[in-house]
C-alpha positions in Angstrom: -102.6 -32.7 -176.5 -100.3 -30.2 -178.2 -96.1 -30.5 -176.5 -93.3 -28.1 -177.7 -91.9 -24.4 -178.4 -93.8 -21.2 -178.8 -92.7 -19.8 -181.2 -95.1 -16.9 -181.7 -97.8 -15.5 -179.5 -100.0 -12.5 -180.4 -101.5 -9.5 -178.3 -104.5 -8.5 -178.9 -108.8 -9.2 -179.3 -109.3 -12.3 -180.9 -112.4 -14.8 -181.9 -112.3 -18.1 -180.3 -111.8 -19.1 -183.9 -108.5 -16.7 -184.6 -105.0 -18.0 -184.4 -103.3 -16.5 -181.3 -100.2 -18.9 -181.0 -97.7 -21.0 -183.0 -96.3 -24.1 -181.4 -93.4 -25.7 -182.7 -93.5 -29.5 -182.3 -90.8 -32.3 -183.0 -92.6 -32.8 -186.5 -94.2 -29.2 -188.0 -95.8 -26.3 -186.6 -99.2 -26.5 -184.7 -101.9 -23.3 -185.1 -103.7 -22.4 -181.4 -106.8 -21.4 -180.8 -109.1 -20.6 -178.0 -112.1 -22.4 -178.5 -111.3 -26.5 -178.0 -113.3 -29.4 -179.6 -113.6 -32.3 -177.3 -115.7 -35.4 -178.7 -118.5 -36.2 -176.1 -117.5 -39.7 -176.0 -114.2 -39.3 -174.8 -113.6 -37.8 -171.2 -112.0 -34.8 -170.8 -107.9 -35.1 -169.4 -107.2 -33.6 -165.8 -103.9 -33.6 -163.9 -104.9 -35.9 -160.9 -107.7 -37.9 -159.8 -108.1 -38.0 -155.7 -110.2 -39.5 -153.5 -113.5 -38.0 -152.2 -113.7 -36.6 -148.7 -116.8 -34.8 -148.1 -120.3 -35.7 -149.1 -122.4 -34.3 -151.8 -125.4 -32.7 -149.1 -128.5 -32.9 -151.0 -130.8 -32.0 -148.2 -132.9 -35.3 -148.2 -132.6 -37.1 -144.5 -132.8 -40.6 -145.7 -130.0 -40.0 -148.8 -127.5 -37.5 -146.1 -127.6 -39.4 -142.7 -128.2 -43.1 -143.9 -126.5 -43.0 -147.5 -124.6 -40.3 -148.6 -122.7 -40.0 -151.7 -119.5 -38.1 -151.8 -118.6 -35.0 -154.3 -117.2 -36.7 -157.1 -119.3 -40.1 -156.6 -121.5 -41.8 -158.3 -125.1 -43.1 -157.6 -127.9 -45.4 -159.3 -131.6 -45.0 -158.3 -133.5 -47.9 -159.8 -136.9 -48.8 -158.9 -140.4 -49.6 -161.2 -142.8 -47.0 -162.7 -144.5 -44.8 -160.2 -141.6 -45.2 -157.4 -140.7 -41.7 -157.3 -137.4 -41.7 -159.7 -137.9 -38.5 -161.3 -139.5 -36.7 -158.0 -135.9 -37.7 -156.3 -134.2 -36.2 -159.6 -136.1 -33.3 -159.1 -135.3 -33.0 -155.6 -131.7 -33.5 -155.7 -131.2 -30.6 -158.6 -133.1 -28.2 -156.4 -131.2 -28.6 -153.4 -128.2 -30.5 -154.1 -124.8 -29.1 -152.6 -123.4 -28.0 -156.4 -122.4 -25.3 -158.2 -123.7 -26.1 -161.4 -126.6 -28.8 -162.1 -127.0 -30.9 -165.6 -129.9 -32.5 -166.0 -130.4 -34.9 -168.7 -133.8 -35.9 -169.7 -133.0 -38.9 -171.4 -136.2 -40.5 -173.1 -138.4 -39.1 -170.6 -142.0 -37.9 -171.0 -142.2 -34.2 -172.1 -144.1 -33.6 -168.9 -141.3 -34.3 -167.0 -139.2 -31.8 -168.6 -141.8 -28.9 -168.6 -142.0 -29.5 -164.9 -138.4 -28.6 -164.4 -138.7 -25.5 -166.9 -141.7 -24.0 -164.9 -140.7 -24.8 -161.0 -137.0 -24.2 -161.5 -137.0 -20.1 -162.4 -139.6 -19.8 -159.2 -137.3 -21.6 -156.7 -134.5 -19.5 -154.9 -130.7 -21.5 -154.4 -130.7 -21.5 -150.4 -126.6 -20.7 -150.9 -126.8 -17.7 -153.6 -130.7 -17.0 -153.3 -130.4 -16.7 -157.0 -133.2 -18.3 -159.5 -132.3 -22.2 -159.6 -132.7 -22.1 -163.3 -129.2 -19.7 -162.8 -127.1 -22.8 -162.2 -129.2 -25.6 -164.3 -128.3 -26.9 -167.4 -131.3 -29.0 -169.2 -130.5 -31.5 -172.0 -134.1 -31.9 -173.1 -134.8 -35.1 -175.3 -138.3 -36.6 -174.9 -139.1 -40.1 -175.8 -140.5 -39.3 -178.9 -137.2 -37.6 -180.3 -134.7 -39.6 -183.2 -133.3 -42.7 -180.8 -129.8 -41.3 -182.1 -130.1 -38.2 -180.2 -131.4 -40.6 -177.1 -127.8 -42.3 -177.4 -126.2 -38.7 -177.8 -127.7 -36.8 -175.1 -125.9 -38.3 -172.0 -122.6 -37.9 -173.6 -123.2 -34.4 -174.6 -124.3 -33.8 -170.8 -121.5 -35.4 -169.3 -119.3 -33.3 -171.3 -120.9 -30.2 -170.6 -120.5 -31.1 -167.1 -116.8 -31.7 -167.4 -116.4 -28.0 -169.2 -117.5 -26.5 -165.7 -115.5 -29.0 -164.0 -112.3 -27.9 -165.5 -113.2 -24.4 -164.8 -113.2 -25.2 -161.0 -116.8 -25.8 -160.2 -118.9 -28.7 -158.2 -121.2 -30.1 -161.0 -123.5 -32.5 -160.2 -125.1 -34.4 -163.3 -129.0 -36.1 -163.0 -129.4 -38.8 -165.6 -133.1 -39.6 -165.9 -133.0 -42.2 -166.9 -130.1 -44.3 -168.0 -132.6 -47.4 -168.8 -133.6 -45.4 -172.1 -130.2 -44.4 -173.1 -129.7 -48.2 -173.0 -132.7 -48.9 -175.1 -131.2 -46.3 -177.3 -127.9 -48.5 -177.7 -129.9 -51.8 -178.1 -132.1 -50.1 -180.9 -129.0 -48.6 -183.0 -127.1 -51.7 -182.1 -129.8 -53.9 -184.0 -130.1 -51.7 -186.7 -126.1 -52.4 -187.5 -126.6 -56.0 -187.2 -123.9 -56.4 -184.0 -124.2 -59.6 -182.3 -126.6 -58.9 -179.5 -125.8 -59.8 -175.9 -128.3 -60.5 -173.1 -131.9 -59.4 -173.7 -130.8 -58.4 -177.3 -128.6 -55.4 -175.4 -125.1 -55.3 -177.3 -122.6 -56.9 -176.0 -120.9 -54.1 -175.1 -123.4 -52.2 -172.6 -121.4 -52.8 -169.3 -118.5 -51.5 -170.8 -120.5 -48.0 -172.3 -122.4 -47.9 -168.5 -118.9 -47.9 -166.9 -117.3 -45.8 -169.2 -119.9 -42.7 -168.7 -120.0 -43.4 -165.0 -116.1 -43.0 -164.5 -116.2 -39.8 -165.7 -117.4 -38.5 -162.4 -114.6 -38.0 -159.6 -113.0 -35.4 -157.3 -109.9 -34.0 -159.4 -107.1 -31.3 -159.6 -107.9 -29.4 -162.7 -105.2 -28.7 -165.6 -103.6 -25.1 -165.9 -103.4 -22.6 -163.5 -104.4 -21.2 -161.2 -104.3 -24.4 -159.4 -108.1 -25.7 -158.4 -109.8 -28.4 -157.3 -113.1 -29.4 -158.4 -115.9 -32.5 -158.6 -118.0 -34.0 -161.2 -120.9 -36.3 -159.8 -123.0 -38.5 -161.5 -126.8 -39.4 -160.2 -128.3 -41.9 -162.8 -132.1 -43.2 -162.9 -132.8 -46.5 -163.9 -136.1 -48.0 -164.6 -136.0 -52.0 -165.1 -139.4 -53.6 -166.1 -141.5 -54.1 -163.2 -138.4 -53.0 -161.0 -136.8 -56.3 -161.8 -133.2 -55.5 -160.3 -131.7 -58.5 -162.0 -132.2 -56.5 -165.5 -128.9 -56.3 -167.3 -128.9 -52.1 -166.8 -129.0 -52.0 -163.3 -126.3 -55.2 -163.0 -124.3 -53.3 -165.3 -124.4 -50.0 -163.4 -124.6 -51.3 -160.0 -121.2 -52.8 -160.3 -119.4 -49.5 -161.3 -121.6 -47.1 -158.6 -121.0 -46.8 -155.4 -124.3 -45.7 -154.0 -127.4 -47.6 -154.3 -130.7 -46.1 -153.4 -133.3 -49.0 -154.3 -136.8 -47.6 -154.7 -140.4 -49.6 -153.6 -143.4 -48.8 -155.4 -145.0 -50.2 -152.2 -143.7 -47.0 -150.0 -144.4 -44.7 -152.8 -148.1 -45.7 -153.3 -148.1 -45.4 -149.3 -147.1 -41.7 -150.0 -143.5 -42.4 -148.4 -141.2 -39.8 -150.3 -138.3 -40.4 -151.0 -139.7 -44.2 -151.5 -136.1 -45.6 -151.0 -136.3 -48.8 -149.2 -133.3 -48.2 -146.3 -133.0 -52.5 -146.3 -131.9 -52.5 -149.3 -129.7 -49.6 -150.2 -126.3 -48.9 -149.1 -123.6 -46.4 -149.6 -119.6 -47.4 -150.0 -118.7 -43.8 -149.0 -119.4 -44.3 -145.5 -116.0 -45.1 -144.4 -114.5 -41.9 -146.5 -117.2 -39.5 -145.1 -117.4 -40.4 -141.4 -114.2 -38.0 -140.9 -116.0 -35.5 -142.4 -119.4 -35.7 -140.1 -117.4 -36.3 -136.5 -115.3 -33.0 -137.7 -118.1 -31.1 -139.0 -121.3 -32.2 -137.3 -120.8 -33.9 -134.0 -118.5 -36.4 -132.8 -121.4 -39.1 -132.1 -123.0 -38.7 -135.6 -121.8 -42.2 -136.8 -123.0 -44.0 -133.6 -126.6 -42.2 -133.8 -126.6 -43.4 -137.4 -125.9 -47.2 -136.8 -128.2 -47.4 -134.0 -131.0 -45.7 -136.3 -129.9 -48.3 -138.6 -129.7 -51.3 -136.0 -133.7 -50.3 -135.0 -134.8 -50.5 -138.3 -133.4 -53.7 -139.3 -134.5 -55.4 -136.0 -138.1 -53.8 -136.9 -138.0 -55.7 -140.1 -137.3 -58.9 -137.8 -140.1 -58.2 -135.3 -142.6 -57.0 -137.9 -142.5 -61.0 -139.3 -143.1 -62.5 -136.0 -146.0 -59.7 -134.9 -147.5 -60.9 -138.2 -147.7 -64.7 -137.2 -148.2 -64.1 -133.4 -149.4 -60.6 -133.1 -148.1 -57.7 -131.4 -149.6 -57.8 -127.9 -147.7 -61.4 -128.0 -144.6 -59.2 -128.0 -142.2 -58.6 -124.7 -142.3 -55.1 -124.0 -138.6 -54.3 -124.9 -139.4 -55.5 -128.3 -142.8 -53.4 -128.7 -140.6 -50.6 -127.8 -138.3 -51.4 -130.8 -141.6 -51.4 -133.3 -142.7 -47.9 -131.9 -139.2 -46.3 -132.1 -138.5 -47.6 -135.8 -142.0 -46.0 -136.5 -141.0 -43.0 -135.2 -137.5 -42.9 -137.6 -139.3 -44.1 -140.5 -142.5 -41.3 -140.0 -140.7 -38.8 -138.3 -137.1 -38.5 -139.9 -137.1 -40.6 -143.1 -140.3 -39.3 -144.4 -140.3 -36.1 -146.1 -143.0 -33.6 -147.7 -141.5 -32.0 -150.4 -144.5 -29.4 -150.6 -143.7 -27.9 -146.9 -141.0 -25.2 -147.2 -139.4 -26.3 -144.0 -139.5 -30.7 -144.6 -138.5 -30.3 -148.3 -134.4 -29.2 -147.5 -133.0 -30.3 -144.1 -129.6 -29.3 -143.2 -126.8 -32.0 -141.9 -127.2 -30.5 -138.7 -130.8 -30.2 -138.3 -130.9 -34.4 -139.4 -128.5 -35.2 -136.6 -130.4 -33.3 -134.1 -133.8 -35.2 -135.3 -132.5 -38.2 -135.5 -130.3 -38.0 -132.1 -133.7 -37.1 -130.4 -135.3 -40.3 -131.3 -132.3 -42.3 -130.5 -132.2 -40.7 -127.2 -135.7 -41.5 -126.4 -135.5 -45.1 -127.2 -132.5 -45.0 -124.8 -134.2 -43.6 -121.9 -137.4 -45.7 -122.6 -135.6 -48.6 -122.4 -134.3 -47.9 -119.1 -137.6 -47.8 -117.8 -139.3 -50.9 -119.7 -136.2 -52.7 -117.9 -137.8 -51.1 -114.5 -141.4 -52.4 -115.6 -143.0 -49.3 -116.1 -146.2 -49.3 -118.9 -145.1 -48.9 -122.4 -148.4 -46.7 -123.5 -147.4 -44.4 -120.0 -143.8 -44.0 -121.9 -145.3 -43.2 -125.3 -148.2 -41.1 -124.0 -145.5 -38.3 -122.5 -146.1 -34.8 -123.9 -142.5 -34.9 -125.7 -143.6 -37.6 -127.9 -145.7 -35.2 -129.8 -142.8 -32.4 -130.2 -140.3 -34.9 -131.4 -143.2 -35.5 -134.4 -143.4 -31.8 -135.0 -139.7 -31.2 -135.1 -138.6 -31.9 -138.6 -141.4 -28.5 -139.6 -139.4 -26.4 -137.2 -137.3 -24.2 -139.6 -133.6 -24.1 -139.8 -133.3 -20.9 -138.4 -135.0 -22.1 -135.1 -132.5 -25.1 -134.2 -132.1 -24.3 -130.6 -135.8 -25.7 -130.1 -135.1 -29.1 -131.2 -131.8 -29.0 -129.5 -134.2 -28.3 -126.4 -136.2 -31.5 -127.0 -133.1 -33.6 -125.6 -133.6 -31.7 -122.5 -137.3 -32.3 -122.1 -136.8 -36.1 -122.7 -134.6 -36.6 -120.0 -136.9 -33.9 -118.0 -140.1 -36.3 -118.4 -138.5 -39.7 -118.3 -137.2 -39.0 -114.8 -140.3 -37.4 -113.7 -141.9 -40.5 -114.6 -139.7 -42.8 -113.1 -139.8 -40.9 -109.9 -143.7 -41.1 -110.0 -143.5 -44.5 -110.0 
């Protein structure tokens, strides 16, 4: 923020608090030191902000394929108690495609931060092969700490993230959870005797939440050499009882571009990540479509769209099946239910404790989903030729499709070979009839 003419610049070795330069401005002379002090509530300046162009790869199939977030983007993870918000935040902090992770435990229980401290040093970054703790910053602020510290922790974490972003790194911030931060704002506002807004939150709640998330982005940093960096923010929200009409959730959804809606019903049935595929959305799909076409496969978007169509159709058919029974449905509708179940169990469901399943590259995600969609397309043709659905679903390749997600990243050709087996076994069944 200083403009003028350099009057004097010194050579040698200095501490960060010693004067190294004198700059003559219009009014006076300003001393310059190497240390910069920046208020945590104010966003650090950048040269230029740019639209996002590539996804933040997380290794979680339901996120990367169906509801991706961009590098420099924002995402919201609301859900009731026990729906897996912290599980998702931990998985993202472990595997997300970023150089630096800033994990803000804002008002959470101490055992959750302890879990991060114990597990991260033992895990290896898949890119650098170093300990995950080497790239992770923890801002620990548990629920028994002062309320003012809870309010400041989110700002402290995002300012640290901006510090590394300005160096040219790709940074990801995990805020768990912004509801506790909003409660701290509410308590401080009450003590200051300010005019309350909806549900006793301060009237400026929406502004504060927007100001926090708007510090994310893909930017061209100040200074030389020219460098591009990103800051992504993923915030968990804990509305009482999972009520999405909560002021914190609504204020967040007005700002963020990705919504991963968690559902306790899925979590209780041991389906993780417990992201509801019918409620969630991503507004980055159009921005990232070109990336997936160029870097994964040209029909990636087509496969994804077909899978989402089947999941939505399953929801409609499930309601009819509950009323009249599954056997009353046509063979084509029963095929849709069978394939949608395969998408849910063999693709969307992920086991965080399995070494091969906890992280899935985008290339592997595409091949897994393509095999399921190809199975549906070939099966649909056989059903139209009045071949029994039971004979189709009992083909040996069906088991290979289910087990494919446990194939290691180094053996992707095995998943690729399944596509040929699907076609071959379908042809044999058609010829036998």
